[in-house]
N, C-alpha and C positions, 0 to 999 in steps of 0.2 A: 498784502503779503509781501514781506521784504525779501530781497534777493541779493546774495553776495556771490562772488566768483572766487574759486580756489584753484590754484595752479595744479596741473597734473604732474606727478612724479614719475620719472622713467627709471625703473630699476628691474633689469632683466635677470640679475644674478639669482634672485630668490626663487625664480620659477624655471630654472634650468631643467630641461627634461620633462616639464609638465605639459600635458596636453591641454590646449585651449578649448574652452567651452563657450558656446554662444551665450551672450549675456541675457539675463532675464530683464523684463520690463521693470524699471525702477518703481519704487512705491508711489502710489498716486498722490498728487498734490492737492486733490480735492477732498481728502479726508478731513473731517471736521476739526481735528486737533492740530493740524499743520499751521505753523505760524509764518512760514516763509520758505525759501529754497536756497540751495547752494549750487552754483553752476560748476560742473566738472566735465571737461571735454564737451561732448554733445548732450550730456545728461543734466537734468535738474533734480537734485536730490532734496527730499523734504527736510525742513528744519523744524524742530519742536522745542517747546519750552518746558522747564521743570515745574512751572506753575500749572496746576490742573484747573480746568474750567468747571463750571457747574454741570455742563454736559458730561464731562468725564466722571464726576462724582455720581451723577444720576445714573449713568450707564453701569457703574460698579454696583450701585444699590439694586438696580433691576436684575443684574446678573446674579447677585447673591440670592435673590428671590426666584431665580429660575426663568426670568423673563428675557428671552433672546440669548440665553446662556450659550447655546451651541453655535451661535453666529457672532459672538462677541470677539471678533478677531480683526487684526489690521493687516495691511499688505506686508508681506515679507520683503526684506531687502535692507538697504543701508539708510540710516537716518542720522541727521546731524543734531546734536543737542547743543543749543547755544550757538557759538561761532567757533567750531573746532578747526584746527589746522593739521598739518601733516605730522605733528608730534603728539597730537591728542590721543588719549587712550581709546581702545576699542572694546566695548562691552557687548556681550552676546546675550540675547534673551529669546523668549518665545513670542509667537504672534498672537497669543492670548492677550487681549488689550489690558486686562488688569495687571498682568505681569509687566508689561511694557510701561504702564502708568506708574506702578510702584517703583520701578527702577529710575525713571526720569524725575519723579517727585523727590527721590532721595538725594538728588544732586543739584540743589539750588546754586546758581552762580557758577556752575561748572560747564566746561566745554568738552564734549566727548562725541565719539561716533558710537552709534548703537546698531549692531548688526542683528537683525530680526530673522530668525529661522522660521520656516513654514512648518509649524507643529500642528496644523489643522485646528487652530483655536484652542489648543490644550496648554495648560501651564507647564512650566519647566520640569517640575518633579514628575508629574504624570507622563509627560511627553518623553522624558528620558527613559522611563520604564517601558513605554510603548514603542520606542525606537524612532519617533519622529524628531526628537531633539537628539540628534546623533551625529556620528562622525561624517557619514556621507553627505548629509544635508548641510553640515557646517562647511565642508570643503566646497560643495557646490555654490554656496552663498558667497564664500570668499572670492571665488573666481568670477561668478556672475556679477558681483558688485564692483569688480575691479579694485578691490581693497588694496592690493599690493602697489597700485599706482597712486593711491590717495594718501597713505601714511608711510613715513620713512622707517618706522620701527616694525618689528614682526612679533607683536605680542597681542594675544587675545585673552580677555578676562571672561571666563565661563563661570556661571553660578555653580557653587559646590553641589547643589541639588541636581545639576545636570551632568555631573561626573559619570554616573552609571551608563550614560549613552554615548560618551565621547572617549575615543582612544587617542590620547594626546600624542603619542609618538607617530601614529599614522597621519594625523593632521600635520605635524611638523615635517614628516617625510614628503608628503604630497604637495602641501601648500607653502611650506617654508615658514609658517607661523607657529610660534610656541604658545602652548596653552597654559594659562595660569588659572588656577581654581580660586575664585573669589570667595567672599564670605557667604554664609547661608542666607542672611537677611539683607534685603536691599538697603536698609537704613545704615548698614555698616560699610557700604561700598566706598563712601567718601573717605572714611578713616583708613580703609584699606589702601586706597590710592595715595593718601598722604604719607602712609608708612612705607611707601616704595613697594607695593604689591606684597606686603607681608601681613598675614592674619594673626590675630591673637587667639588664644585658646578658646575664649568665649565666642569668637566669630565662627568657630568650627562646631559648636554644640547646638544641636537642634532641640529646641524646647517646644512644648505643646501646652501653653498656659490656657487659662480659662477663656481669655479673649479670643485666641485662635480657635478654640473648640466651639465657642458660641457662634462665631460667624458662619459655621457650617450648618447650623440648625435650620435657617430659613429655607434653603433649597431642598434639604431632605424632607422638611415638613410639607412643602408644596408638592413634592413628588408622591408622598404617601397620602395626602389628602385626596388626590385624584381617585385612587381605588377605593378610599373610604366612602366617597360620595356614591359609589356604585354598590358597594357591599352593605352599607348601613341600612338602606331601605329594605334589602332582602332580609337582613336579620330582624328588623322591626316587624315585618310581616310574618316571618316564621314564628316570632314570639306569640302570635295570635292563635296558633293551632293548639288543640287539646285543652284540657282543663275544664273545670266546672263553669267558669265565667264565660261571658260572651267573647267573640273574636276581638272586638276593639278594646274591651276591658283588659284582655290578656296582652294585647300589643302595648298598651300603656304601662303595663306592669313588667312582663317578661321581655317584650320587644324593646322597650325603651332602655331597660337595664342592659340588654345585649349590645345596643348601640353605644351606651356609655362605657361598657367594658372594653369594647373594641377600640374606641377613641382613647381610652386610658392606656391601653397597651401600646398604641402608636406613640402617644406622648412619652411613655416610658422609654421606648427605643430611640426616638429621634430628638428628644429634648432633655429628659432627665439623665440619660446615659452620657452624652457628651459633657454635661455640666459636672457630673460627679465621677467621671471616668477614672481618674487616678486613685480614687478611694473605694472603688467597687472591688469585690473579691474576684480572684481568678485572673489569669493572664489572657485567656481567650475572650474575645469580645462577646461571643455568644453566651459565655458564662456570666459576664457582667450584665448583659441584657436580661438573661434569665433570672438573675437575682432580683433585679428591679421589678420584673414581671410578677414574681412570687409575692413581693411586698405589696404591689398594687392590687393583686388579686385578693390577698388577705384583707386589705383595708376595705375594698369594695364589698366583699362578702360579709364582713363584719357590719358595715353600714346598712347592708340589705336586710339584716336581721333574719338570717336563714333559720328555718326550723329543722334542726338536724335529727329530730325524732321521726321525720317523714322521709320515706325512701325517695320520692321525686326530688325533694330538696337536697338530699345527700348526693344524688346523681348530678344535680345541677352544679353543686359545689365542685365535684370532681371535674366536670366539663370545663369550668372556668379556670381551675387550677392547671389545666392542660393548655387551654387556648391562650390566655393572657401572657404567661411566661414565654410560650413558643413564639408569639408575634413580636414581643419585645426583644427576644434573643435574635430573631431574624433581622429585625431592623437595626439593631445595634451593630451587626456585622457590616453594615454599609459604611461604617466609619473606619474600617481597617485600611482602606486605601488613602485616607487623609490623615492618619495618625503617624506618630513617630515610633510607635511601639511594635510594629509588625513588619515582617518581611513577606515577599511574594510567596516563598515556599511555605511560610507559616500560615498565610491566608489560605492557600490551596489545601494544606493539611487540615485546617480547621473546618473548611467547607465540606470536606469529604465525610467527616463524622457528624458535624453539627446540622447540616442542611437536611439530611434524611430524618434525623430526630425531630427537627422543628416541623417538618411537613407531616410526619406521622402523628405528632402530638396535636397539631392543629386539626387534622382530619378526624382523628379519634375523638377529640374534644367536641367538635361540631356534631358528630353523630351521637355522642352521649347526651349532648344538650337537647337535640331534637327528640331523643328517646325520653328524656325527662319530661318533655312537654306532652308526649303522647300517652304517658302512663299517669297523668294527673287524675 
């Protein structure tokens, strides 16, 4: 691990009238991605590289699939990217490791300071909404890291997606640092720096292309598969009740179809929905998911070759036309917090009317399906 020493800058003018706070412990040097350290006064600050190791990539893959996602965090505090000096830019990010990695990866050959806030392992956008990527935490980290004694300038570059949580004038008033809102995407940070902290119009536009939507699928799929493994056996066994055939013959017919229908509803909500999101009807995510569910239900019932002349089969059709769209609609709503199309107030408004309807449709559909089994 390489170590370099950086002189401490004494500049009291910027903190006039500011109450001193006890410094936090600097980020640990034993974190696997640390490549060296920089000595400042009595502290050794960790130094990192813009080149990600296979462990970094593997960690991101696991987090995408929900493995250790809630613990995928780094120590908050000040990090040195490359070999920064007292004129190097200061970039602020969250302590969700994927956010940290995307930022440093976008700055090959650059020297900068990265100030990591304690967002409890949550990315910048979500943390800004929850308040952990916020004004008070930023001010605390400025003081605790001794940043004013490390850099000569008084500029902080905040991700634009973190803007909802940061009150720029308050940061300036208390810490003396001026907040600059950088581009939305980490890949544009280098160009933003080269342009003298000026963003183009394209840097300010948040897009949600297929690639960004697709990377959300694995973790949502993993989360829904867990309840599926519990509910599927119950549906399979419930399919065996009633009817002229024996119990196991019924399970292989009605029970197996119920499991397939349930799985198809899940795939509709967590896979098909994000892939075709911009092209689905309606603005509400529940409507988009519901429309997918209706199509899936119609396809499955057509392939099942239902006899609509018989009342039990008619009732079964009604049951699945309620259950499948309701499940797809519910699961589609999980993407509201990750999309660029909705606001917090919009999400709350949608949940107030959509959630009761989804629950009612699912419960009624299940009861109707059981009834169809009993009157065979």
